[in-house]
Phi, psi and omega in degrees: 000004174294148181277131181254197181289147184083355178288330181291332176287321176293322178298323175296315185294322179296329182291327178294316185294323194256002179303326180299340176260003180072027183273348186256137175223172183296144179294138181288159182286329171274151172309144177271144181266109181280333187210130169245123179235125176264105181271137178096356180247025183306328189271002182242143171281114181261014177308312182289332175293320176312320184284345177271337189276139174282330180268110184228168176288143173277126184279139175246141188277123183059016178080003183236336191265103180273169175071019182264312181261183178298140177241163184232125177263152183281128179220117185297328181289320184292321178302313181302321178292331175294324177299321179296321174294321176296313179296318175296326186281320177306311182303314177300341175265006171105001186249087182288340181260013187295133185221142172273104191257353175207132171235125179239133171245115185255122179269122182278323172195193189295341187241348188226148180225154174243119182261132181241118181249117175261130178242135170252112182289326188075187177284140176275154172277128177258155176283120178271321190213144176234116180243108183257117180255139173090353182285339180295341179279346180288157167305153181299329184287327184274329173301320182289322171299318184282337174294320178291332180292338176275098178282332182291128185241156173299136179094348179272167179287142185286116181247111183296325179300313174298317170311308187287317176304319177303313182306319178292311181291327180292311180304316188295315182300314182294313183297320176293334167279014169105011178249082184285345182253014173295153179231126177254124182243129183238142185217141174237140173239107184265124170256103189286335184284313177274354183055053186219146177228129174261136177235146184228130174244111180249134186238131170251111181292319185073198185281137170300136187237157181231160167298150173255207185290141181250116180253137180233119176250155178091005173285136177235274176287332188283128182284150188293324189295317182288340172290312177302320183294322178286333176294313176056039171244121188241144173300134181093350178284150177304137184291140179208125177297320184291327175287340176279319176297313185294319178292326179295317183289326175296321169297319179292320178288004171285330179085009175248001177239138180273336177206147176220127180235134172248108185257138180254135174257104184253019183284351179234069184307322190298335180279342182066018176236147181239095177292159181232145177231110184265119181242118178244155176234121181291134168261179183297130197264345174234144179220136171249127183248130180224133174195196175186179185191177185210153174227134179221108191211193184280358183255325185188166167249121183216156178220154180216159171246139168244131174225146187202157182214136185217131175244113183277356181217053186292124180058018183087172173070021174056025168295146184245121187234131181219143172224134184230135177232140180220083181284150181201178179214148168245136181267103187268142353263031185298125179192174181299134183281138178228151167067024180081013181284143174286176178270118182261138181281154179304136184236335181205145180263130175258107181285153174223153178208144171223129179221131184224136172232138179221126173245131182232130185240117181285161176043052183302300182252334181204176189303322190253007183253123174253148179250148181219153178216123185221152178222141188216143175226131180231143168233116182206158177269150170261107184250146183225164174297156178246121178289164181288347183263001175270155168262102185296345178288340175250012180286123185285139184232112183271146178231166177224145160257117184244132169245130183228139175216140181217145174216146181185189182236161175224125180221128179261139180231168175049051173078021182075019174272332177252132176228131174243137181230083176275141185213170174240140190214141180225128178221144169241132180245108183257114183284151171204169183252123177290321175203153185078200188232049181293324183266008184304315185253016184255135173266159169300142183250117179249129178243121178241122186203148160273149179219143176238118177248125178237138175225138177238107194244120177236024177276149174291339179208125183290337189267308178232079180290137176236351174198155172126191188223139174223124182233139179220159183201135181233132176230125178237142168239109183256147174079218179061232183280356175270001175064206185097177181256003185226127174242116175197167170242124185241120182236137188222079173273150175208148183223133180237150181219132178233142180211167182244155162090006180289318169250046183111158186301333177262352181284157177233128172260131173235149184216146182216130183222117186227148175232160172217132181228118188245120171246087180283146183262320187230028176199172175099000174297330183295344178283332179272113186297339180273353180273168180294314183293326177290325179288333177289323181300322184285321185266334183214073186293353184264000179302132182311315175298326177294311182301318178293318176301313186289327173298314180294331172298314188302322182271334189241336184287167177265159183224164185210145181109145182130179180294338184248013184225248172264099196285351172273007176240150178287172178310127174059031186277342184267142169111193185292136178230146180176180181292142170242119197304321180272011169237018176296117194285138179275000183272358176267093186297125174082003191259132175261118178265018178252113171195143186280354182255109182293336181288340174276348179293134166298145181314320191288348177272347183278132174217150181291141182258350181088174181207171183255340179231132189222142163224140182221138180229136179220128180236134186203154174238129180250126187225147176290135173263292177204116176067238181280351182266136185233150174251155183223131165240130190222161172222125178240156174211145176196162166208152184229130182240163176275345183276155170282128178058032175259119178243122186252135175255349181277000178239067189283345179042054183294133180219095173276154188190175182229156186203164179241142172235130169250121181285093181262168173303340172264001185118172185291126167286125193238128166235122178231141174237114179244144187246157177237097184289139175295156181060003169245011169271308170232109186304131182083358179231147191283324185235152175297163169294160183302332187283341183241008186265137177267103182282154180063036181248003180284153176241125178054035178078356179256135176286090180206174174219144182243135184225128173248133181204172173248124174101151177296157177299331178191000000 
């Protein structure tokens, strides 16, 4: 990452390009550290060491733009302190003879240096003996956990951090087993001559303990009974650290307290009781929300207003009731021009509306189970790209009146890391035409299904995660004994992972892998070109059976592409494409959208059809630029197929891209630009097959997609 010849010229250009973002600042008086190299530490994980050093690498945007991210200047005095920190850190890892024997500063140019530090670790100190005393007095179930809590083993390199961590974990395990007054004393005896360490863990159990009286302070409008029900801590119950942590998390998750503190009184160990004092601070119980937003992409220009009201103590009992409304309009056919199409001025206003009401009851049957009931109404158009050879004044626009209702339970397990949400859902979709006769041959679609959503969350922050793992899955069973006009099984698993430090200590690397599996019972044949209905869909897309099949796919099939999916493609741009009978444009004068050869279809006939099997993969690195401005480099890939359980890897639809994030009070404002390199959409081929090609998807003649949104992609 060091800067070579020509860098100053590029830096000047970058300052002009990035000036609008406030990324360029005056050059410092001292040289900037472009590269910090630590030699001799290849066998150690230096991630924690990097955070302790004052001399760090200057991060560069895309490897070439200086002065944009945080920089580090070269200071000999600071470097001297850092050498001491390195030696001390190595000794804590078990290398007591470690020495920094060489420190070289290489001047790359007038403004940049490379710092090289060579470390000689020497022979490490190994653990010779581990002695754990007092564990035999514990109950067998607690003893096994306590033994596992001691991670340091004989023969391993003696690591002081692991040694101290073992003490904390051992204390926690014993206390969680009911021994609140237990005392753990640790001792290490290091023999430098023999390069050996003897470690001792001595446990004094004390009296087996139980919870004492539970006192709650800080309540105002919130009644005490539902708070106690949610706490689920009772005098006389066995003492447990896990129960205390679970109770605190449960109270915070109610959303009515800004802070929750649980203080333990361990001043009377002879009593065997631990009284608790729970101090809460009530947050604002009623909130009014007002906002707005706009969308301008390849499908539409739209604006909306957002209003909402929430009461977190509705009718007492900490019931939570919220109502949100979002009226909006789409200026049809105005959109970002693609595929050589002109810029169309607004010709018609398409109204939209979203209304959602949710009632949530905590501690419904027991302390950790919440119940919910929701109702929703949506009014929205179904929009697709318009080709240059179409007349948008004759474009049919389909709309839906959608009614949805849901009721279910939510239960958290394992210190709120696992959440299960079983529910029963019903929705009805009533088609209508914003313009043309798009809904003329369509019947309402009703879907009735139970659903189980499960999440496993080990992220450090649910809103802005920087490390951790998140796993989710949704299973729906529609129709069958539950009635409705659609019968299928829909499964949607996904895993996300986050870590720090790949492009600097503040950068965040995020990854997402998701799948979608749809098992339709009485529809979907029009996707299969080898089936009778599939052949009919190619030569006669307006056949009533084909129309009914494709409408159900429109509402239940998977789609890929867009700002929260594959960002190199427009919304629903990945996967099977072809004519949809009820959306054949009338603006294509003299054109027949019915032909068995997809390559012969004009672009105006092509619409995304959806698919039955989906996979999506996203990798991205988020890095700070200046203040609240962050940058993102990402690679997305996905594929969508017509067959059940058919996963193809030779159609990756690979889309690398760059983005910007502005951290606003309402969440990250996001701009992403994704590209579609040739030969990486269908491996070994320059273009996708006609049946999967998205026409008119280029922006300014470049195979790419631009997305503006609020919130991270995942």
